[in-house]
N, C-alpha and C positions, 0 to 999 in steps of 0.2 A: 577491397579488403573491408572486413567488418569486425569491429572490436566490441565485445560485450562481457560484462562481469558475471553473467550466469553460465552454468555448464550446459544449458539446454539450447537447442536450435530454437528459432523464433516460434512463439505459440500465441494463441488467442487468450486474452486475459478474462473476458466476461465469464467463461465457465468456471473460473477458479472459485467463485462464491456460490455457484449453483451446481451444475451436473458433476463436476469433478469433486467438489466438497462433499456432495451427497453420496459419492461412490458409484454413481450411475455411469460415469465415464472413467476410462483410464487415460493417463497423460497423452498417449499417442493420438487420441481423438481431438485434442486441442491444438495439434500442430497447425501452424499458420499456412504451411504450403504442403500440398500433397505430392506434387511433382518433385523429382530428384533435384537437390540443390546443385548438383554437378552442372546442370544446364545453365546456371547463372555464372559459373566460373568465378566463384567467390573464394577469397583467401580468408579463412576464419581465424579469429583470435578470441576463443571462448575462455571464460574464467580469467579475463585480463581486464584491468582498469586503466583508463587514460587518466593520467595525473597532471600532465603539463602540455600546454599548447603553445607552440612557438610559430606565430604567423610570419615573422620575419624570415625564418628559415623553412617555413612551410613543413613543419614536422609535428608529430604527436609523440609524446613520451609515455610509455606504459609503466605500470607500477613495478615491473620486474627489470626496468632499465632499458628495455628494447625501444628503439626509436623508429618511427614509421614516417617516411616522407610521403607527401601528397601533392597532387595538383589541384584537387577539389576536395572539400571537406563538408560533411553533414554532421552537425552536433545534435543528437537526438537522445539526450540522457534522461529525459522524462522527469519523474518526481519520486520522492521517497516518502513513506508514510510518517506522519507525525506520531510521536509517542507521548505517554503521560509524563509530564514533567515531574521529576523527583520520585518517580515510582521505583521501588527496589527491584533488583534483577531476580524476579521469582520465576520458577518454572511454571508453565501453564499459561503464560501471558504471551499473546501473539499479535502481530499485525498481519494483514493479508495483502501482499503485493505480487509475490512471485509463485511459481509452481511449487517450489520447495516449501514455502509458507503453507500453501494449501494442503500439501500431502502431510505435513507435520500436524496441522490442525485435524485433518481427517483421521489420523491415527489416534488422536486423543478422543475424538467423537465416538470411536468404537467402544470405549469404556463407559458410555452413557453418563457423561459428566453433567453437572449443573453449569449452565452456560450464562455468562454475563457478556453482553455486547455493549461497548462504550461508543456511543455515537449512532444516531438513527438516520444517517445519510444513505446513499445508495449502497455502499459496501456493507455497512452495518445492518441495514434492512434486509438485504439479500442473505447475509449470513444468518440472521435471526429466522428468516423464513425457511431456509434450508434446515436449520436445526430443529424447528418445529415439525417439519415434514418427517424428521427422524424420531419424532416423539420425545424430544428432550425438553427439560425445563429450561426456559429461556427468559432472562430479564434484559431489557434494553434500557440503558440510561442515556438520556439526551438533555443537554443543557438548555436547548431552545424550547419554546412552548409546544411545538409540534414537530414531527419528523419532516425533514426535507423542505422546511419553510423557505429557505433562501433560494432553493432550486425551483420549487413548484408553487410557492405562495401559501397563505394560511388555509384557504379552502381545501386545496388538494392535500395539504399537510394533515388537516383534520381527517380527511378520507383515509390517508395512509395510516393514521393512528388507529382509526376504527378497524381497519383491516388487520393490523397487528393484534388488537384486542380480541377480535372475532376468532382469531386462530390460536388464542391461548397464550400470547406473549404478555409477560408482566412488563408493561411499558411505563416508564417513569420519566416524564418530561419536566423541564424547568428545574432540574437538579444536576449538580455537578459531582464529579468524583473527587473526593478529598484524599484518597490513598488506597493502596492495596496492602493487604495483610496476609501473613502466612510464614511458616517456618521452612524456608527453602522452596516451597511451592505455594502458589496462591491458594488461599482458603476463603477469603472474603474481600468484598469491595466496600470501602467506607464512603458514604455519600455526604454531600454538603448539608442535607437536612437532618443529620444526626443518626440516620438509620444505616444499616449494613446489610449487604446481600451475600449469602454464602455462595461460593463459586469454586469449581474445580478447573474451569477453563474461562479465560477472559480474552476476548478478541477486541482490539482497539481499532476503531474506524473513525478517526476524528480529522480526516483530511490529509493532505499531502503538502510537501514543500518542494520547490524546484531543486533539482540536483545540479548545482553549478560549480562543482569542484573539479571540472574537467581539466583545468589548467591554471598555471600561475597567472596567465593573462586574462582569465575570466574572473570577474569580480561582481558582487551584487551591485546593482545600479540604484537609481532613485526608487522610492517606494511607489507602488501602484503602476509599475510599468513591467513589461515582460520582454523576453527575447535577448538578443546579443546586440550591443551597441558598438559601432565602430569608433575607435579613437585614433584619428589619423596621426596624432603626434607620437603615440606610443606604438603604432602598428599592431595593436591587439584589439580584441573584442571583449566587451564586458557585458555580462548578462544583466538584463533588467530584472529587478525584483518586483514582487507584487506590490 
């Protein structure tokens, strides 16, 4: 039995910021499995969320009240994109994590918007590169001195910065986002250095946070740790936070 909160069968995520976003692929090409799923004898629960885990009774409760008994359990809830704290709910502001996110952004790209990408990590850099391939105006805002410095180090980060600049990206490093402005729809991004960037589309790529809301028995653990920790006294598992 497989429970997932998306309506789609499993798919590959890397193309979401590249081929699918560019319109070079349609969603079926990102399918994770080509062979029929019937061969796996899976009982699907799509568009369903697990909200409570009862290890004592070996059961998972879904958001609609259904209770699923199990002999073995795999918790693979992944992570959720971080959002800009305090940002107003404006149209035209997206994170990119799911196939539906990708298709929604792709629809906006068809109107040739001015794009601002917040965060120059892997997702932000790939989105910026894809948008430049579509000949769009792209500004990337990164709080750190160079892109990808934590992942690749300063030397490779400088190389990535030059790559962005060579391809026409307006790269602004060492500056934070102070706020988003607009009347119902995003119109500009206000930066910490006092400047503002006009925008019709904002894609926020500032990292992810673990999704640990699977169950009442799953709680954030000590900082700088990950995974599920067994608590023998309570008969439950608690997720380790970062």
